[in-house]
SEFIKOL-25376 format. One line per 8 residues: their letters; for each residue x, y, z of N, C-alpha, C. Coordinates in nm, 4 decimals, m for minus. Layout:
N
A> X/Y/Z/X/Y/Z/X/Y/Z ~ ...
This chain:
240
MKHTYHIS> 15.9121/13.2554/13.2449/16.0410/13.2038/13.2258/16.0095/13.0898/13.1174 ~ 16.1077/13.0516/13.0081/16.0468/12.9597/12.9146/16.2075/12.8515/12.9253 ~ 16.1712/12.7596/12.8734/16.2915/12.6572/12.8728/16.2886/12.5054/12.7407 ~ 16.3985/12.4676/12.7066/16.4313/12.4125/12.6135/16.4735/12.2830/12.6128 ~ 16.3897/12.1478/12.6431/16.4171/12.0514/12.6642/16.4492/11.9228/12.5555 ~ 16.5073/11.8078/12.5890/16.5323/11.7731/12.5076/16.4524/11.6027/12.5899 ~ 16.3582/11.5766/12.4819/16.2645/11.4140/12.4711/16.3777/11.3389/12.3715 ~ 16.3720/11.2118/12.4791/16.4174/11.0900/12.4066/16.2815/10.9779/12.4296
GMTCNGCR> 16.3422/10.9032/12.2740/16.1082/10.7556/12.3101/16.0191/10.7779/12.2082 ~ 15.9811/10.9165/12.1546/15.8894/10.9045/12.0325/15.8982/10.9137/11.9615 ~ 15.7915/10.8623/11.9059/15.8065/10.7443/11.7752/15.7281/10.8161/11.6163 ~ 15.6536/10.8967/11.6690/15.4896/10.8700/11.6232/15.4802/11.0189/11.6105 ~ 15.3815/11.0879/11.6061/15.2834/11.1721/11.5617/15.1961/11.1819/11.7008 ~ 15.1639/11.0182/11.7421/15.1008/10.9953/11.8455/15.1751/11.0353/11.9612 ~ 15.2407/11.0106/11.9714/15.3361/11.0486/12.1051/15.3639/11.1661/12.1690 ~ 15.3942/11.2308/12.0534/15.4436/11.3864/12.0018/15.3188/11.4035/12.1861
SSVEEKLN> 15.1951/11.4084/12.0612/15.0379/11.4683/12.1121/15.0634/11.4176/12.2749 ~ 15.0371/11.2981/12.2860/15.1099/11.2407/12.4045/15.1500/11.2956/12.5011 ~ 15.3484/11.3381/12.4629/15.3953/11.3934/12.5774/15.3874/11.5193/12.5613 ~ 15.2945/11.6385/12.5153/15.2807/11.7871/12.4360/15.1404/11.7859/12.5729 ~ 15.0808/11.6573/12.5943/14.9492/11.6763/12.6850/14.9747/11.6680/12.8069 ~ 15.0566/11.5387/12.8521/15.1662/11.5494/13.0259/15.1867/11.6385/13.0097 ~ 15.2754/11.6607/12.9805/15.3712/11.8363/13.0037/15.2783/11.9454/13.0045 ~ 15.1705/11.9199/12.9716/15.0827/12.0741/13.0026/14.9929/12.0371/13.0949
AVEGVKTA> 14.9597/11.8891/13.1302/14.8607/11.8973/13.2735/14.9339/11.8986/13.3900 ~ 15.1049/11.9140/13.3948/15.1914/11.9252/13.4923/15.1631/12.1213/13.5795 ~ 15.1471/12.0826/13.6300/15.0986/12.2174/13.7839/15.1848/12.2874/13.7470 ~ 15.1542/12.4445/13.7063/15.2568/12.5471/13.7115/15.3412/12.5454/13.5705 ~ 15.2144/12.4771/13.4175/15.3036/12.5012/13.3176/15.2527/12.6096/13.2748 ~ 15.2391/12.6870/13.1685/15.2023/12.7667/13.1135/15.1661/12.6963/12.9484 ~ 15.1886/12.7075/12.8804/15.2817/12.6280/12.7937/15.3224/12.5582/12.7430 ~ 15.2856/12.4199/12.7085/15.4517/12.3500/12.6316/15.3834/12.3036/12.4729
EVNLEKEE> 15.5451/12.3130/12.4278/15.5116/12.3075/12.2534/15.6545/12.1719/12.2356 ~ 15.5580/12.1176/12.1969/15.6610/11.9452/12.1308/15.6881/11.9433/11.9671 ~ 15.8393/11.9295/11.9521/15.8499/11.9119/11.8560/15.9263/11.7622/11.7988 ~ 15.8738/11.6880/11.7322/15.9192/11.5685/11.7292/15.9938/11.5423/11.6327 ~ 15.9967/11.6165/11.4998/16.1465/11.5979/11.4433/16.2908/11.6601/11.5337 ~ 16.2933/11.7629/11.6266/16.3373/11.7722/11.6933/16.3899/11.7654/11.8287 ~ 16.3061/11.6443/11.8931/16.2634/11.6065/12.0234/16.3484/11.6885/12.1056 ~ 16.2464/11.8658/12.0761/16.2342/11.9318/12.1824/16.1050/11.9756/12.2859
ANIEMKRH> 16.0995/12.0092/12.3188/15.9771/12.0640/12.4258/16.0284/12.1701/12.4616 ~ 15.9792/12.3074/12.4253/15.9852/12.4439/12.4775/15.8534/12.4388/12.5517 ~ 15.8789/12.4563/12.6780/15.7550/12.4837/12.7999/15.8040/12.6007/12.8616 ~ 15.6726/12.6792/12.8164/15.6966/12.7990/12.9511/15.5975/12.8138/13.1559 ~ 15.7038/12.8237/13.2145/15.6345/12.8269/13.2595/15.6177/12.9443/13.4200 ~ 15.5283/12.8929/13.4744/15.5391/13.0520/13.6070/15.5299/13.0317/13.6835 ~ 15.6311/12.8896/13.7206/15.7526/12.8342/13.8410/15.8288/12.7631/13.8285 ~ 15.9469/12.7546/13.8496/16.0397/12.6932/13.8190/16.0420/12.5096/13.8938
ITVKEFQK> 16.0505/12.4533/13.7683/15.9997/12.3297/13.7617/16.0633/12.2279/13.6875 ~ 16.1407/12.1196/13.7960/16.2487/12.0374/13.7622/16.2538/11.9819/13.6625 ~ 16.3534/11.9115/13.6367/16.3097/11.7855/13.5069/16.2592/11.6840/13.5463 ~ 16.2963/11.6414/13.7177/16.2391/11.5112/13.7576/16.0965/11.5492/13.7792 ~ 16.0534/11.6813/13.7907/15.9084/11.7262/13.8249/15.7756/11.6966/13.6475 ~ 15.8492/11.7509/13.5845/15.8202/11.6327/13.4376/15.8535/11.5586/13.3880 ~ 15.9364/11.4354/13.4385/15.9717/11.3024/13.4078/15.8273/11.1890/13.5036 ~ 15.9023/11.3008/13.6057/15.7124/11.1384/13.6770/15.6284/11.2123/13.5824
ALPDKYKI> 15.5773/11.2897/13.5095/15.4555/11.3503/13.4479/15.4767/11.2037/13.3482 ~ 15.5589/11.1815/13.2648/15.5481/11.1074/13.1302/15.5699/10.9726/13.2065 ~ 15.5255/10.8700/13.1359/15.5620/10.7043/13.1591/15.7077/10.7527/13.0933 ~ 15.7495/10.5961/13.1705/15.8999/10.6174/13.0792/15.9431/10.5192/13.0136 ~ 15.8742/10.5289/12.8488/15.9765/10.5157/12.7086/16.0001/10.6532/12.7801 ~ 15.9507/10.7484/12.7819/15.9953/10.9114/12.6996/16.1155/10.9796/12.8871 ~ 16.1999/11.0414/12.7913/16.3397/11.0628/12.9024/16.3212/11.1652/12.8114 ~ 16.3594/11.2768/12.9547/16.3376/11.3862/12.9569/16.4760/11.4810/13.0104
TAEEKLGT> 16.5490/11.5721/12.9251/16.6629/11.6545/12.9872/16.6732/11.7605/13.0145 ~ 16.7495/11.8615/13.0323/16.7499/11.9578/12.9825/16.8535/12.0159/12.8856 ~ 16.8957/12.0429/12.8012/16.9305/12.1462/12.6677/17.0036/12.1746/12.7653 ~ 17.0076/12.3522/12.8648/17.1227/12.3593/12.8814/17.1680/12.4038/12.9696 ~ 17.1675/12.2712/13.0139/17.2546/12.1811/13.1323/17.4158/12.0660/13.0464 ~ 17.3416/12.1078/12.9367/17.4100/11.9469/12.8532/17.5446/12.0044/12.9139 ~ 17.6033/12.0872/12.8806/17.7527/12.0947/12.9396/17.8213/12.1842/12.8043 ~ 17.9532/12.1460/12.7963/17.9888/12.2843/12.6303/18.0089/12.1367/12.5936
TDFLTETQ> 18.0184/12.2209/12.4468/17.9805/12.1563/12.2954/18.0620/12.0295/12.2456 ~ 18.1420/12.0599/12.3574/18.2518/11.8428/12.2679/18.1785/11.7693/12.3889 ~ 18.1565/11.8146/12.4951/18.0668/11.6575/12.5721/17.9585/11.6763/12.5368 ~ 17.8050/11.7401/12.4684/17.7582/11.6953/12.4263/17.8023/11.6324/12.2999 ~ 17.8305/11.6862/12.3024/17.8661/11.6025/12.1124/17.8731/11.4380/12.1060 ~ 18.0130/11.3708/12.2844/17.9973/11.3172/12.3092/17.9020/11.2444/12.3526 ~ 17.8491/11.3084/12.4282/17.7220/11.2183/12.4846/17.6009/11.1552/12.3400 ~ 17.6129/11.2624/12.2842/17.4919/11.1597/12.1538/17.5211/11.0902/12.0667
STSKWQQL> 17.7013/11.0591/12.0830/17.7710/11.0066/11.9836/17.7202/10.8741/12.0276 ~ 17.7982/10.8023/12.2145/17.7921/10.7441/12.2713/17.6528/10.7263/12.2180 ~ 17.5592/10.7641/12.2558/17.4133/10.7493/12.2909/17.3830/10.6884/12.0826 ~ 17.4111/10.7331/12.0235/17.3671/10.6863/11.9218/17.3527/10.5380/11.9070 ~ 17.4995/10.5214/11.8903/17.5623/10.4042/11.8750/17.4730/10.2271/11.9762 ~ 17.4766/10.3329/12.0644/17.4421/10.2957/12.2156/17.3015/10.1940/12.1052 ~ 17.1675/10.2621/12.0595/17.1123/10.2468/12.0172/17.1004/10.1847/11.9261 ~ 17.1647/10.1508/11.7758/17.1796/10.1337/11.7147/17.2657/10.0717/11.6789
KPLFLIFF> 17.2715/9.9651/11.8620/17.3229/9.8053/11.9061/17.2038/9.7480/11.8598 ~ 17.0625/9.7466/11.8440/17.0051/9.5688/11.7996/16.9742/9.5966/11.6416 ~ 17.0544/9.6786/11.5748/17.0397/9.6516/11.4093/17.1527/9.6236/11.4550 ~ 17.3094/9.5990/11.4858/17.3720/9.5704/11.4548/17.3639/9.3824/11.5080 ~ 17.3326/9.3729/11.5643/17.3050/9.2431/11.6267/17.2471/9.1547/11.4897 ~ 17.0856/9.1929/11.5464/17.0523/9.1463/11.3625/17.0730/9.1608/11.2642 ~ 17.1904/9.2207/11.2539/17.2592/9.2028/11.0967/17.3515/9.0516/11.1038 ~ 17.4117/9.0507/11.2407/17.5014/8.9695/11.1913/17.4874/8.9234/11.2640
YIFTASIL> 17.3407/8.8484/11.2712/17.2205/8.6965/11.2859/17.1574/8.6560/11.1674 ~ 17.1706/8.7486/11.1569/17.0584/8.7161/10.9478/17.1742/8.6611/10.9015 ~ 17.4019/8.7521/10.8800/17.4585/8.7372/10.8165/17.4725/8.5600/10.8335 ~ 17.4882/8.5567/11.0325/17.5612/8.4563/11.0329/17.4414/8.3439/10.9690 ~ 17.3119/8.3358/10.9839/17.2438/8.2203/10.9700/17.2331/8.2272/10.8139 ~ 17.2524/8.2557/10.6758/17.2668/8.2504/10.5928/17.3960/8.1854/10.5643 ~ 17.5144/8.2283/10.6223/17.6124/8.1518/10.5904/17.5989/8.0255/10.6171 ~ 17.5399/8.0147/10.7371/17.5633/7.8553/10.7846/17.4661/7.7524/10.6906
LNIKPWST> 17.3697/7.9031/10.6132/17.2693/7.7487/10.5071/17.2989/7.7683/10.3794 ~ 17.3733/7.7957/10.4190/17.4788/7.7574/10.2591/17.5681/7.7168/10.2498 ~ 17.6587/7.7532/10.3771/17.8362/7.6547/10.3557/17.8093/7.5867/10.3189 ~ 17.7793/7.4595/10.3019/17.8661/7.2992/10.2386/17.7304/7.2855/10.1610 ~ 17.6917/7.3222/10.0225/17.8612/7.3547/9.9274/17.8163/7.5010/9.9332 ~ 17.8961/7.5807/9.9510/17.9039/7.6661/9.9112/17.8169/7.7215/9.8139 ~ 17.7338/7.8510/9.8301/17.6447/7.9269/9.7022/17.6636/8.0445/9.7027 ~ 17.6411/8.1523/9.6236/17.7117/8.2579/9.6610/17.5718/8.3133/9.6386
SSFMLDFM> 17.4812/8.2842/9.5600/17.3223/8.3639/9.5025/17.2164/8.1948/9.6724 ~ 17.2795/8.1993/9.6945/17.1786/8.1219/9.7753/17.1958/8.1693/9.8861 ~ 17.3259/8.1666/9.9351/17.3519/8.3473/10.0483/17.1825/8.4640/10.0223 ~ 17.2622/8.5364/9.8883/17.2263/8.6455/9.9237/17.0225/8.6559/9.8925 ~ 16.9606/8.4937/9.8498/16.7851/8.4903/9.8703/16.7594/8.4305/10.0198 ~ 16.8779/8.3800/10.1107/16.8480/8.3370/10.1857/16.8500/8.4823/10.2904 ~ 17.0099/8.6003/10.2400/16.9637/8.7065/10.3557/16.8702/8.7726/10.3025 ~ 16.7715/8.8042/10.2016/16.7611/8.9051/10.1614/16.5913/8.8937/10.2088
GLFYIVFS> 16.5597/8.7363/10.2656/16.4616/8.6749/10.2438/16.4541/8.6940/10.4213 ~ 16.5193/8.6162/10.4463/16.5774/8.6675/10.6525/16.5601/8.8455/10.6672 ~ 16.6150/8.8717/10.6051/16.6277/9.0465/10.6485/16.4742/9.0888/10.6576 ~ 16.4038/9.0682/10.5289/16.2499/9.1246/10.5150/16.1828/9.0468/10.6559 ~ 16.1580/8.9041/10.6453/16.0956/8.8583/10.7659/16.1522/8.9184/10.8698 ~ 16.2122/8.9476/10.9519/16.2867/8.9875/11.0913/16.2137/9.1313/11.0530 ~ 16.2697/9.2147/10.9502/16.2421/9.3607/10.9739/16.1078/9.3690/10.9680 ~ 16.0472/9.2818/10.8365/15.8662/9.3577/10.8793/15.7876/9.2517/11.0435
FFKMLDLK> 15.8485/9.1497/11.0866/15.8507/9.1424/11.2436/15.7947/9.2398/11.2932 ~ 15.8886/9.3162/11.3077/15.9667/9.4877/11.4330/15.8362/9.5260/11.3831 ~ 15.8048/9.5686/11.2678/15.6768/9.6568/11.2485/15.5765/9.5916/11.3109 ~ 15.5211/9.4465/11.2414/15.3813/9.4116/11.3191/15.3647/9.4602/11.4125 ~ 15.4693/9.5208/11.5242/15.5203/9.4184/11.6303/15.3839/9.6019/11.6866 ~ 15.3937/9.6987/11.5885/15.3592/9.8198/11.6614/15.2631/9.8413/11.4762 ~ 15.1761/9.7774/11.4347/15.0914/9.9006/11.3165/15.0482/9.9318/11.3137 ~ 14.9737/10.0425/11.3827/14.9503/10.0972/11.4284/15.0079/10.2416/11.4420
GFPDSFQM> 15.1715/10.2590/11.4751/15.2606/10.3607/11.4970/15.3211/10.2955/11.3440 ~ 15.3916/10.2362/11.2979/15.4647/10.2438/11.1954/15.4381/10.3492/11.1170 ~ 15.3444/10.3779/11.0110/15.2530/10.4363/10.9371/15.3433/10.5757/10.9424 ~ 15.3167/10.6463/11.0955/15.3100/10.8172/11.1339/15.5359/10.8279/11.0878 ~ 15.5523/10.7310/11.1412/15.6808/10.7381/11.1326/15.8026/10.6643/11.0356 ~ 15.7060/10.5947/10.9163/15.7262/10.5931/10.8155/15.7361/10.6472/10.7325 ~ 15.6229/10.6982/10.7246/15.6027/10.9186/10.6009/15.6988/10.9817/10.6927 ~ 15.7255/11.0158/10.8078/15.8581/11.0623/10.8013/15.9327/11.0885/10.7391
YDPLAKKI> 15.9577/10.9869/10.5719/16.0510/10.9981/10.5241/16.0984/10.9455/10.4174 ~ 15.9901/10.8717/10.3894/15.9550/10.7767/10.2742/15.8871/10.8731/10.1733 ~ 15.9763/10.9299/10.0677/15.8746/11.0242/9.9756/15.7086/10.9373/9.9775 ~ 15.6973/10.7719/9.9147/15.5566/10.7503/9.8284/15.4211/10.7414/9.9532 ~ 15.5459/10.6888/10.1284/15.4381/10.7214/10.2251/15.3893/10.8321/10.2231 ~ 15.4951/10.9489/10.2392/15.4344/11.0842/10.2245/15.3270/11.0628/10.1654 ~ 15.3210/11.0221/10.0315/15.1388/11.0795/9.9577/15.0814/10.9465/10.0024 ~ 15.0763/10.8191/9.9679/14.9334/10.7287/10.0030/15.0184/10.7277/10.1009
RAYAWIYP> 14.9593/10.7363/10.2272/14.9081/10.7130/10.3289/14.8718/10.4703/10.3440 ~ 14.8215/10.4944/10.2325/14.7777/10.3122/10.2620/14.9299/10.2711/10.2465 ~ 15.0251/10.3747/10.1797/15.1343/10.2519/10.1618/15.1915/10.2316/10.2742 ~ 15.1756/10.2961/10.3291/15.2746/10.3115/10.5274/15.1645/10.1932/10.5880 ~ 15.1240/10.1349/10.5940/15.0055/10.0776/10.6158/15.0371/9.9232/10.5741 ~ 15.0491/9.8649/10.4352/15.0730/9.7438/10.4205/15.2511/9.7579/10.3900 ~ 15.3378/9.8521/10.3809/15.4617/9.8150/10.3668/15.5431/9.6779/10.4189 ~ 15.4535/9.7008/10.5536/15.4832/9.4962/10.6709/15.4955/9.4129/10.5781
FIELALGL> 15.3517/9.4649/10.5303/15.3420/9.2904/10.4836/15.3438/9.2593/10.3251 ~ 15.4417/9.3739/10.2482/15.5219/9.4015/10.1156/15.6386/9.2901/10.2134 ~ 15.7010/9.3666/10.2615/15.8339/9.2794/10.3064/15.7974/9.1299/10.3726 ~ 15.7006/9.1513/10.4313/15.6916/8.9623/10.4387/15.6745/8.8673/10.3281 ~ 15.5434/8.9244/10.1959/15.5635/8.8778/10.1163/15.6958/8.8382/10.0522 ~ 15.7850/8.9324/10.0450/15.8544/8.9953/10.0034/15.9980/8.8255/10.0051 ~ 15.9908/8.8394/10.1835/16.0540/8.7841/10.2018/16.0194/8.5950/10.2227 ~ 15.9125/8.6182/10.1925/15.8658/8.4571/10.1399/15.8653/8.3726/9.9880
MFLFRFEI> 15.9065/8.5112/9.9262/15.9488/8.3758/9.8241/16.0558/8.4401/9.8147 ~ 16.1583/8.5170/9.8657/16.2842/8.4604/9.8785/16.3693/8.3197/9.9124 ~ 16.2626/8.3771/10.0050/16.2877/8.2053/10.1040/16.2468/8.1151/10.0850 ~ 16.1251/8.0924/10.0007/16.1287/7.9215/9.9115/16.1903/7.9921/9.7513 ~ 16.2238/8.0711/9.7194/16.2603/8.0651/9.5673/16.1040/8.1068/9.5027 ~ 16.0745/8.1196/9.5290/15.9011/8.2379/9.4345/15.9545/8.3352/9.3613 ~ 15.9425/8.3331/9.2190/15.9022/8.4425/9.2133/15.9978/8.5080/9.1446 ~ 16.1703/8.4670/9.2207/16.2677/8.5475/9.1758/16.2462/8.7572/9.1540
FIALIITL> 16.2490/8.7148/9.0634/16.3435/8.8028/8.9347/16.1987/8.9399/8.9710 ~ 16.1106/8.8618/8.9833/15.9780/8.9817/9.0594/15.9987/9.0472/9.2386 ~ 16.0055/8.9402/9.2753/16.0424/9.0045/9.3722/16.1957/9.1411/9.4277 ~ 16.2962/9.0742/9.3004/16.4178/9.1648/9.2645/16.3876/9.2431/9.2481 ~ 16.2387/9.2916/9.2091/16.2322/9.4038/9.0697/16.1165/9.5371/9.2566 ~ 16.1120/9.4627/9.2765/16.0310/9.5386/9.4191/16.0844/9.5600/9.4844 ~ 16.1982/9.4782/9.5475/16.2832/9.5352/9.6460/16.3615/9.6521/9.5831 ~ 16.4044/9.6829/9.4417/16.4321/9.7623/9.4214/16.3706/9.8872/9.3733
IILGLTTI> 16.2445/9.8806/9.3572/16.1789/9.9588/9.3693/16.1815/10.0077/9.4855 ~ 16.1006/9.9328/9.6204/16.0595/10.0414/9.7822/16.1209/10.0281/9.7729 ~ 16.2443/9.9569/9.8003/16.4538/10.0038/9.8703/16.4833/10.1036/9.7990 ~ 16.5227/10.1433/9.6681/16.5044/10.2791/9.6265/16.3924/10.4373/9.6288 ~ 16.2917/10.4174/9.6696/16.2000/10.5208/9.7159/16.2556/10.5111/9.8239 ~ 16.2937/10.4274/9.9276/16.3279/10.4709/10.0817/16.4606/10.4917/10.1101 ~ 16.5205/10.4425/10.0419/16.7095/10.5718/9.9750/16.6822/10.6151/9.9641 ~ 16.5782/10.6821/9.8802/16.6203/10.8395/9.8106/16.5448/10.9010/9.9884
GVTQSLFS> 16.4260/10.9098/10.0552/16.4187/10.9595/10.1553/16.5149/10.9991/10.2791 ~ 16.5833/10.8283/10.2326/16.6975/10.8053/10.3732/16.8268/10.9193/10.3682 ~ 16.8102/10.9440/10.2118/16.9821/10.9973/10.2049/16.9261/11.1909/10.1656 ~ 16.7645/11.1986/10.1581/16.7069/11.3673/10.1917/16.7105/11.3905/10.3023 ~ 16.7000/11.3217/10.3954/16.7065/11.3135/10.5880/16.7771/11.3374/10.6047 ~ 16.9054/11.2228/10.5844/17.0233/11.2415/10.6268/17.1206/11.3805/10.5794 ~ 17.1352/11.4402/10.4779/17.1689/11.5767/10.3735/17.0912/11.7153/10.4946 ~ 16.9789/11.6699/10.5287/16.9155/11.7978/10.5831/16.9458/11.7974/10.7468
KKKIKCAC> 16.9948/11.7069/10.7958/17.0418/11.6499/10.9429/16.9337/11.6564/11.0347 ~ 16.8030/11.6350/10.9299/16.6779/11.6282/11.0442/16.6899/11.5046/11.1278 ~ 16.6338/11.5332/11.2762/16.6659/11.4365/11.4139/16.5194/11.3587/11.4246 ~ 16.5045/11.2743/11.2963/16.4005/11.1791/11.2579/16.4379/10.9925/11.3439 ~ 16.3485/10.9562/11.3127/16.3624/10.9008/11.3722/16.3586/10.7176/11.2448 ~ 16.4143/10.5769/11.2727/16.4296/10.5450/11.1864/16.3170/10.4483/11.1752 ~ 16.2575/10.4219/11.1075/16.1549/10.3537/11.1123/16.1281/10.1229/11.0359 ~ 16.2547/10.1373/11.0316/16.3163/10.0131/10.9583/16.2981/9.9020/11.0953
LGTALNLP> 16.3199/9.9208/11.2092/16.2448/9.8260/11.2603/16.1405/9.8534/11.3887 ~ 16.0417/9.9305/11.2907/15.9102/9.9793/11.3236/15.9962/10.0761/11.4453 ~ 15.8650/10.1290/11.5732/15.8369/10.2051/11.6645/15.9300/10.1487/11.7906 ~ 15.9215/9.9696/11.7828/15.9346/9.9188/11.8708/16.0982/9.9609/12.0113 ~ 16.1633/9.9630/11.8490/16.3277/10.0074/11.8579/16.3520/10.1818/11.8815 ~ 16.3626/10.2175/11.9530/16.4489/10.3345/11.9107/16.5462/10.3596/11.8989 ~ 16.5276/10.3296/11.7200/16.6273/10.4069/11.6186/16.6672/10.5389/11.5368 ~ 16.7667/10.6076/11.5953/16.7301/10.7102/11.5268/16.8214/10.7334/11.3627
MTEATFIE> 16.8171/10.7138/11.2741/16.8514/10.7826/11.1494/16.9470/10.8376/11.1375 ~ 17.0603/10.7458/11.0770/17.1941/10.7352/11.0326/17.2100/10.7032/10.8952 ~ 17.3585/10.6551/10.9428/17.4203/10.6494/10.8569/17.4284/10.5228/10.7656 ~ 17.3639/10.4268/10.9077/17.3406/10.2641/10.9008/17.2284/10.2609/10.8372 ~ 17.1244/10.3262/10.8711/17.0199/10.3020/10.7799/17.0746/10.2907/10.6282 ~ 17.1323/10.3408/10.5585/17.1393/10.3855/10.3912/17.2341/10.2978/10.3778 ~ 17.3262/10.2098/10.4993/17.3959/10.1305/10.4747/17.3364/10.0091/10.4454 ~ 17.2332/9.9433/10.4947/17.1398/9.8451/10.5338/17.0648/9.8834/10.3724
NAIMIVMA> 17.0220/9.9171/10.3695/16.9485/9.9707/10.1989/17.0223/9.9567/10.1214 ~ 17.1259/10.0422/10.1374/17.2521/9.9733/9.9905/17.2931/9.9144/9.9474 ~ 17.2933/9.8018/10.1111/17.3607/9.6334/10.1203/17.2267/9.5432/9.9819 ~ 17.1378/9.5943/10.0213/16.9484/9.5366/10.0145/16.9671/9.5552/9.8085 ~ 16.9848/9.6580/9.8009/16.9859/9.6898/9.6864/17.1275/9.6075/9.6003 ~ 17.2077/9.6602/9.6120/17.3334/9.6334/9.6019/17.3238/9.4374/9.5557 ~ 17.3118/9.3519/9.6563/17.2156/9.2264/9.6178/17.1505/9.1974/9.5423 ~ 17.0524/9.2863/9.5038/16.9752/9.2598/9.4767/16.9595/9.3192/9.2637
IFMLLQYI> 17.0668/9.4421/9.2681/17.1390/9.3909/9.1210/17.2036/9.2740/9.1135 ~ 17.2892/9.1948/9.1676/17.3576/9.1203/9.1539/17.3059/8.9840/9.1284 ~ 17.1948/9.0239/9.1802/17.0820/8.8874/9.1439/17.0186/8.9143/8.9606 ~ 16.9901/9.0191/8.9855/16.9499/9.0613/8.8883/17.0475/8.9926/8.7800 ~ 17.1587/9.0849/8.7256/17.1884/9.0059/8.6567/17.2411/8.8809/8.6311 ~ 17.2148/8.7785/8.7220/17.2356/8.6435/8.6529/17.0850/8.5900/8.6603 ~ 16.9395/8.6823/8.6272/16.8727/8.6368/8.5510/16.8323/8.7423/8.3889 ~ 16.9304/8.7812/8.4199/16.9012/8.8265/8.2884/16.9827/8.7222/8.1636
């Protein structure tokens, strides 16, 4: 007998390999093949194995559910939608805190330009921090959608440090023009990859906050990049 299961919590090929190895080690499993992009596991077994047995074999960060028992299409869509918004909650909270902090730093006297520079600086600092929590796992996730990272893995490795440097440049008002140009280039490339992923409807993880948080690739990722790009363009016009 062969069944398909949904697996959440995987963020890179290392996760996929680990999950596949654990599932294949379960007694009664003939073969287990895990697809990272679809978040699925196709398992052929000699005997009936409960989801509970599979879950016991996996680390707590991975959750396995039987797709064929999820119910009607409407119920599945609603469940996925709720789960998506729950997963995106950390991203929205981070954006709220960065936005609020940037306002408070510039409210007296108010300066739109300074607000944008502080927002971009804090954005880069905070997002680079989360990426650095798992520097080994981040490149695998980032390469799944960023065009340049797909071709040059070294770029994926140094990307968190590029963000950190840009954040410091904005906050210390150092070589702002150069920082803005680099921002347009790297976020422009990433946005192209995000857009392609959204149109292809691939279920992949967003690496914007590294692998520490299990975030799905959604329109929120596109909006996040778009806000930064619009701010960068606005600030560039002030320097031209």
